[in-house]
N, C-alpha and C positions, 0 to 999 in steps of 0.2 A: 471747175475745169481740171481735167486730168491730161497728163501727157506721159510719154514713155521715158524721156531722158531728163537729166538734171541740167545739162549744159547744151549750148547751141541755140540757134535762132528759135527753135520750137521746144526748148527745154524749160523747166520750172524757173530757173533763175531769170532768163530773158523775158519770159511771159509775165512773171510777177513784177519785174521792173517796168514793163510796158503798161501794165494795168495801173500801177502807181503813178506813172507819168500822165496817163489819161485823167486819172482822178485829180491830180494837181492842176492840169490844164483846165479842167472843168470847175476848178475851185471847190471841189468836194473834199479835198485835203489841202489845208493851208500851212504855210510856214515851211521850214526846212527840217523839222524834226524827223527822226527815223521811226518813231512810234507815234500813233495818233488814234483818236477815237474812231472806232469802226474798223480798225485793222484786224482781219482774221489772222490768227497765228497757229503755227504748227510746231509743237515741241519736238526737238531733234536730239535731245539727250535726257536720259532718265534722271529724276530727282526723287529718291525714295522718301525723303523727309516730307516733301510737298505732295507726294503721291501723284506726280506728273511723270508721264512716260513718253518715250519716243513714239510719235504718231498721234498724241493727244491734240485735239483742236480746241482752240478757245477764241475769244474776241476781246479786244481792248476797248473798254467803255469807261466813262466817268463814274466815279462813286457818287450815288445820289446824295450822300451825306455831306461831302465836302468838295466834290468836283474833281478830285485827283484821279488820274488815269489808273485803272486796275485791269488785270487780265481775269476774265470770267470763264469758268469751265463748268461743265456738267459732271458731277461726281458719280462714283459707282452706284451710289444709292439714289441717283436721280436728282439730288439736291444741287444747288448752285454753290460753287466754291470760287474764291477770288484770291488774288495775290498781286502785289505790286510788280510791275514789269522788271524792275531792278533785281528782284528776288528770284526770278524765273531761271530755270536752266536754259541752255541755248535754244533759240527758236528762230523761225523765219516767217515771212509773210505766207499766208495760205490761200491766196486767191486761186493759185494753181498748185497741184501736187502731183507727184508721180503716181502711176497706177499701183506701183509696189506699195507706197505709203498708204494708199486708200484701201488696201485689203482689210476686210473686217468692217468697213464703213458702208453706209448706204446714204444716198442723197436723193432728193426728189427728182432733180434734173441734173444731167451730166453732159458736159461738152468734152468729148475725147478728141484731142488734137494729136495727130501723128506727124512725125518729122517729114521733111521734104525728100529725105534720102533713106535708103534701107539701112538697117542696123541689126546686128545680131541679137539685140535686146528685144526687137519686135518679133513676137511669136504669136501663134494662134492662141495660146493660153493667156498671154498678156491682153490681147484684144478682147477675149471672152471676159476676163476679169474686169477690164474697163467698162465694158457694156453692162455687166451685171451689177455695177455699183448704183445704177439708176433704178429708183422705185417706179417712176412714172414716165419719164421721157429721157431719151438719149439722142444726141446729135454727134456725128463724127465728121471731122474735117480731115481730108486725106487726099493724097494723090493716088490714083488707081494702082499704079505699079507698086507703090510702097505697101498698100493694103493687101494686094494679091501676094506679094512676097511674104508678108507677115503671116497671112493665113496658111501659106504653104510650109512655113517653118514651125517645127514643134520644139519644145524644150529638149535639149540634149543634156541629160544628167551626167555628171562626171565623177560621181562618188565611187563607182566601181562596185556598189553594193549588190546590184543584180548579178554581176559576174561572180562575186564571192558566194552568193546564195546558190547559184547554179552549180558551181564547183563543189560546194558542200553537199548538195543533193546528189551529185554524181558519185562522190566518195561514199556517201551513206548507202546508195543503191548498190555500188560494187562490193561493199562490205557484207551486204545481205545475200549476195549471189554465191 
């Protein structure tokens, strides 16, 4: 599941909490622990020693040797790496993530959930990025007015780089004249 915002009723935080609540109601997650077997996690802070970086996705599962809960990740070499949750850098549940965090990832199926109100974050480029994270199937939940506004809005870059390049080009052309 992907969404555009971190906060609000259709943001990452609310949707992750809602999913965990449903899992607990269905007794697929028991107890009051904040970490549990089957919990997908998203690393939110770099740890160079563990070679875990902001945006890495893993899952908490029991160690086959002793049953202790470990975080499992696919390494750069394609091998499986593991670490105790207490040793990890900051992380959060990853049932839902922002489109921004999903960049560079691909998933077989994607559910893209747009908020119920327009937001400056919602742009044509964000919608495109969300849709193209899916290899096989994508579903979008939206209100028509919000989707139309997002498609009509393009990213407005504020760096001023284009203006500086144009000015440098004008100066160079005037020097040549």
